[in-house]
C-alpha positions, 0 to 999 in steps of 0.5 A: 791572179796567177799562181806560182806552182811548186814541185817537190819530190818526197818520200812518204814516211810512216803513218802516211806523213809527208813533210815539206819545207816550202817558201811561204809565210806561216799561215799561208793558204795552200792547195795540195795535190798528191800524185803517186809517182809510177815506177819503171820506164815512164818515170825516165821518159817524163824526166827526159821530156821535162829536161829537154824543153830548153832545146826549143828555147833559143833565139835561132829557132824562134826567129825561124818559126816566128818568120814562117 
């Protein structure tokens, strides 16, 4: 059974509280992974890497590589 992952950028509130609004029905069971976002240059590098993946998703590149 495939799963859909949702990613949220959020800030921890007082007493370690974290509030998110998710597109799921009330009572849905979920698994939550919490990873602290690192400070510094690595955050910028990760954002750049994630945003540049669309570069590879084009028909000309697919045609060249599929026929290689």
